[in-house]
C-alpha positions in Angstrom: -24.3 -41.4 -122.5 -23.3 -39.0 -125.3 -20.3 -37.2 -123.9 -19.9 -34.9 -127.1 -23.6 -33.8 -126.7 -22.9 -33.0 -123.0 -19.7 -30.9 -124.1 -21.6 -29.2 -126.9 -24.6 -28.2 -124.5 -22.2 -26.9 -121.9 -20.3 -24.8 -124.4 -23.8 -23.4 -125.6 -24.8 -22.6 -122.0 -21.4 -21.0 -121.3 -22.2 -18.0 -123.9 -25.9 -18.1 -123.4 -28.2 -15.5 -121.8 -27.8 -16.6 -118.2 -23.9 -16.6 -118.4 -24.1 -13.1 -119.8 -26.5 -11.9 -117.0 -24.2 -13.3 -114.4 -21.1 -11.7 -116.1 -22.8 -8.4 -115.9 -23.6 -8.8 -112.2 -19.9 -10.0 -111.6 -18.6 -6.8 -113.3 -20.2 -4.8 -110.5 -19.0 -7.1 -107.9 -15.6 -6.8 -109.3 -15.7 -3.0 -108.9 -16.7 -3.5 -105.4 -14.2 -6.3 -104.3 -11.7 -6.6 -107.1 -10.7 -2.9 -107.3 -11.9 -1.3 -104.0 -11.8 -4.1 -101.5 -15.4 -3.9 -100.4 -16.8 -7.1 -99.1 -20.2 -7.1 -100.7 -22.0 -10.4 -99.9 -25.3 -9.2 -101.2 -25.1 -8.4 -104.8 -28.1 -10.5 -105.4 -30.0 -7.8 -103.5 -29.1 -5.2 -106.2 -30.2 -7.8 -108.7 -33.5 -8.2 -106.9 -34.2 -4.5 -106.7 -33.3 -4.1 -110.3 -35.6 -7.0 -111.5 -38.6 -5.8 -109.4 -37.9 -2.3 -110.4 -38.5 -3.1 -113.9 -41.1 -5.9 -113.3 -43.3 -3.6 -111.2 -42.9 -0.6 -113.7 -43.8 -2.8 -116.8 -46.0 -5.5 -115.2 -48.1 -3.4 -112.7 -48.1 0.0 -114.1 -47.8 -0.7 -117.7 -44.8 1.7 -118.3 -42.3 1.4 -121.2 -39.5 -1.0 -120.7 -36.8 1.6 -121.0 -38.6 3.5 -118.0 -38.4 0.2 -116.3 -34.6 0.1 -116.7 -34.4 3.7 -115.4 -36.5 2.7 -112.2 -34.1 -0.3 -111.8 -31.1 1.9 -111.8 -32.9 4.5 -109.3 -33.7 1.5 -107.0 -30.1 0.4 -106.8 -28.8 4.0 -106.2 -31.3 4.2 -103.2 -30.2 0.7 -101.9 -26.5 1.6 -102.2 -27.0 4.8 -100.2 -29.1 3.0 -97.6 -26.3 0.3 -97.1 -23.2 2.7 -97.5 -24.1 5.6 -95.3 -24.1 3.7 -92.1 -21.5 1.1 -92.8 -18.7 2.5 -95.2 -17.1 4.5 -92.5 -16.7 1.4 -90.4 -14.7 -1.8 -90.8 -15.4 -4.0 -93.9 -17.0 -6.8 -92.0 -19.9 -4.4 -91.3 -20.5 -4.0 -94.9 -20.3 -7.8 -95.4 -22.8 -8.5 -92.7 -25.3 -5.8 -93.7 -25.3 -6.5 -97.4 -26.0 -10.3 -97.0 -28.7 -9.6 -94.3 -30.3 -6.7 -96.3 -30.5 -9.1 -99.5 -32.4 -11.6 -97.4 -34.6 -9.3 -95.8 -35.5 -7.7 -99.1 -36.3 -11.2 -100.5 -38.7 -11.7 -97.6 -40.2 -8.3 -97.9 -41.0 -8.9 -101.7 -42.6 -12.1 -101.1 -44.6 -10.9 -98.0 -48.4 -10.5 -98.2 -48.4 -6.8 -97.4 -46.3 -6.4 -100.6 -48.7 -8.4 -102.7 -50.3 -5.6 -104.6 -47.0 -4.6 -106.2 -45.0 -7.8 -106.2 -47.7 -10.6 -106.3 -45.9 -12.1 -103.3 -44.5 -15.6 -103.7 -46.1 -16.0 -107.2 -43.9 -13.1 -108.6 -44.7 -11.2 -111.8 -45.2 -12.4 -115.4 -45.5 -11.0 -118.8 -42.5 -8.6 -118.4 -40.8 -9.1 -121.7 -43.3 -7.9 -124.4 -41.8 -4.4 -124.5 -38.3 -5.7 -124.9 -39.2 -8.2 -127.5 -41.1 -5.5 -129.5 -37.7 -3.9 -130.4 -36.1 -7.2 -131.2 -34.4 -7.0 -134.6 -34.3 -10.9 -135.0 -37.1 -13.0 -135.9 -38.6 -14.4 -132.6 -39.6 -17.7 -134.4 -36.2 -18.1 -136.1 -33.1 -19.9 -135.1 -29.7 -18.3 -135.3 -26.2 -19.8 -135.1 -24.5 -22.9 -136.2 -23.9 -26.4 -134.7 -24.4 -26.4 -130.9 -24.4 -22.7 -130.8 -27.9 -22.3 -132.0 -30.2 -19.8 -130.2 -33.8 -18.5 -130.9 -34.2 -15.0 -131.9 -35.5 -13.8 -128.4 -32.6 -15.5 -126.7 -30.0 -14.0 -129.2 -31.6 -10.6 -128.6 -31.1 -11.0 -124.9 -27.5 -12.1 -125.4 -26.7 -9.2 -127.9 -27.9 -6.7 -125.4 -26.4 -8.4 -122.3 -23.1 -9.2 -123.6 -23.0 -5.7 -125.1 -23.5 -4.2 -121.6 -20.8 -6.4 -120.3 -18.4 -5.1 -122.9 -19.6 -1.6 -122.3 -19.0 -1.6 -118.5 -15.6 -3.7 -119.0 -14.6 -0.7 -121.2 -15.9 1.8 -118.6 -14.0 -0.1 -115.8 -10.7 -0.1 -117.8 -11.1 3.6 -118.5 -11.9 4.4 -114.8 -9.1 2.3 -113.4 -6.5 4.1 -115.7 -7.8 7.5 -114.5 -6.8 9.5 -111.4 -10.0 8.4 -109.9 -9.2 4.7 -110.4 -5.8 5.2 -108.9 -7.3 6.5 -105.9 -9.8 3.4 -105.7 -6.8 0.9 -105.9 -4.9 3.0 -103.2 -8.1 2.7 -100.9 -8.1 -1.1 -101.6 -4.4 -1.5 -100.6 -4.2 1.1 -97.7 -7.1 3.3 -97.1 -5.5 5.1 -94.1 -2.5 6.1 -96.4 -5.2 7.4 -99.0 -7.0 9.3 -96.2 -3.7 10.7 -94.9 -3.2 12.4 -98.5 -6.4 14.1 -98.0 -8.7 11.8 -100.0 -12.4 11.5 -98.9 -12.4 7.7 -98.7 -15.9 7.4 -97.7 -17.1 9.5 -100.7 -15.0 7.2 -103.0 -16.3 4.0 -101.5 -19.8 5.4 -101.8 -19.2 6.2 -105.4 -18.1 2.7 -106.2 -20.9 1.0 -104.2 -23.5 3.0 -106.1 -21.8 2.2 -109.7 -21.4 -1.5 -108.9 -24.8 -1.9 -107.3 -26.3 -0.1 -110.6 -24.6 -2.7 -112.8 -25.9 -5.5 -110.6 -29.5 -3.9 -110.9 -29.2 -3.9 -114.7 -28.2 -7.6 -114.6 -31.5 -8.2 -112.5 -33.4 -6.3 -115.1 -32.0 -8.3 -118.0 -33.0 -11.5 -116.0 -36.6 -10.3 -115.8 -36.8 -9.6 -119.5 -35.0 -12.8 -120.4 -37.4 -14.9 -118.2 -40.4 -12.9 -118.7 -41.2 -13.6 -115.2 -39.7 -13.2 -111.7 -40.3 -14.2 -108.2 -38.5 -13.4 -105.0 -37.2 -16.9 -104.4 -34.9 -16.6 -107.5 -32.7 -14.2 -105.6 -31.5 -16.4 -102.8 -28.0 -15.9 -101.2 -26.6 -18.7 -103.3 -26.8 -16.3 -106.4 -24.3 -14.0 -104.7 -21.9 -16.9 -104.0 -22.2 -18.0 -107.6 -21.0 -14.5 -108.6 -18.1 -14.7 -106.1 -17.1 -18.1 -107.7 -17.4 -16.5 -111.1 -15.3 -13.5 -110.1 -12.5 -15.6 -108.2 -12.5 -18.1 -111.0 -11.9 -15.4 -113.6 -9.6 -13.2 -111.5 -10.6 -10.2 -109.3 -9.3 -6.9 -110.2 -9.1 -7.7 -113.9 -11.3 -6.2 -116.5 -12.0 -9.5 -118.4 -12.2 -11.6 -115.1 -16.1 -11.6 -115.0 -16.3 -12.5 -118.6 -13.9 -15.3 -118.5 -15.2 -16.5 -115.0 -18.7 -16.6 -116.1 -18.0 -18.6 -119.3 -15.8 -21.1 -117.4 -18.3 -21.3 -114.4 -21.3 -22.1 -116.5 -19.4 -24.4 -118.7 -18.3 -26.3 -115.6 -21.6 -26.1 -114.0 -23.6 -27.6 -117.0 -21.0 -30.3 -117.7 -21.1 -31.5 -114.2 -24.9 -31.5 -114.3 -25.0 -33.4 -117.6 -22.4 -35.9 -116.7 -24.1 -36.7 -113.5 -27.5 -37.1 -115.1 -25.9 -39.0 -117.9 -24.2 -41.4 -115.3 -27.6 -41.7 -113.5 -29.3 -42.6 -116.7 -26.9 -45.3 -117.2 -27.4 -46.8 -113.9 -23.9 -45.9 -112.6 -25.4 -43.7 -109.7 -28.4 -45.7 -108.4 -27.8 -44.0 -105.0 -28.8 -40.5 -106.5 -32.2 -39.1 -107.5 -33.3 -36.1 -109.4 -33.2 -33.6 -106.5 -29.7 -34.8 -105.5 -28.0 -33.4 -108.6 -28.9 -29.8 -107.7 -27.4 -30.4 -104.2 -24.2 -31.9 -105.7 -24.0 -28.8 -108.1 -24.1 -26.5 -105.1 -21.4 -28.6 -103.3 -19.4 -28.3 -106.4 -19.5 -24.5 -106.3 -18.4 -24.7 -102.7 -15.4 -27.2 -103.7 -14.4 -24.8 -106.5 -14.2 -21.8 -104.1 -12.1 -23.7 -101.6 -9.8 -25.0 -104.4 -9.4 -21.6 -105.9 -8.6 -19.9 -102.5 -6.0 -22.6 -101.6 -4.3 -23.3 -105.0 -5.0 -20.2 -107.3 -6.5 -17.3 -105.4 -5.8 -15.0 -108.4 -8.0 -16.9 -110.9 -7.4 -17.8 -114.3 -6.0 -14.5 -115.5 -5.5 -12.6 -112.3 -2.4 -11.4 -110.6 -1.6 -13.0 -107.3 -0.5 -9.6 -106.0 -4.1 -8.4 -106.5 -5.2 -10.9 -103.8 -2.5 -10.2 -101.4 -4.0 -6.9 -99.9 -5.1 -5.7 -96.8 -8.9 -5.2 -97.3 -10.3 -2.6 -95.2 
């Protein structure tokens, strides 16, 4: 077992396309929970409608990839309105229940036979990245980087765009949170009754945040579609949302750089754990484990990470403990 190779591959994955996509989705979740206190347990639902908004536009109707991104954003806005209008006037647990349930319902709808002409059911959609790769400034057959940080031209293009979106929306988040609008949002997180007593339309502000964070999640889903060039509904299971929660809490909720740091740390730990377990297994130190068991242990590791974070460091790596000591409404 080569521990240095495992460390190098883990570091490479920590800045790769998947880490960037999850960081982007976590930026939206950070707006929901970190700054506003909205308990969204269905961010994967926004990723799903974003991925299929682009996938159906490009793969079924043959539209340009930029149109697919616009459709993804429109789908996220519609989903946010459908979720927010009946729930945001109620307690936070109603939003939590409705988001996780809606994400699962959407997954089953997209894989159902009646949706087959648009979604291709359980088989999903393929050949979705041609338009995105056609504007790739890097040589798709080339390799870029140094040492372990070596990526193909197509992967590098996805990384540049996705990490660029992470930086753009992180900057937007910083600007918004240092504006009067952002101060109202933080006030709603800490005591929405006080914000309401000052004449603020709490429902409208919550709806704006739900739409904005959902749209960012949909962009992450669209980037996943062009990165993989194929999607299917079962990629968007509830565990994706809990990966995002682990990323957000690990980095620090209510911090602009929290999703970035959390995603890098999370995927490093995930890949290191997987590589270490498989290495120990190949050396014969874990004879009681087989291939499928490693995936189950990874999920258990995520759960353990969340528990340890909540108990010992709820503010995350760069967070402020006071950010977590709030009365979420």
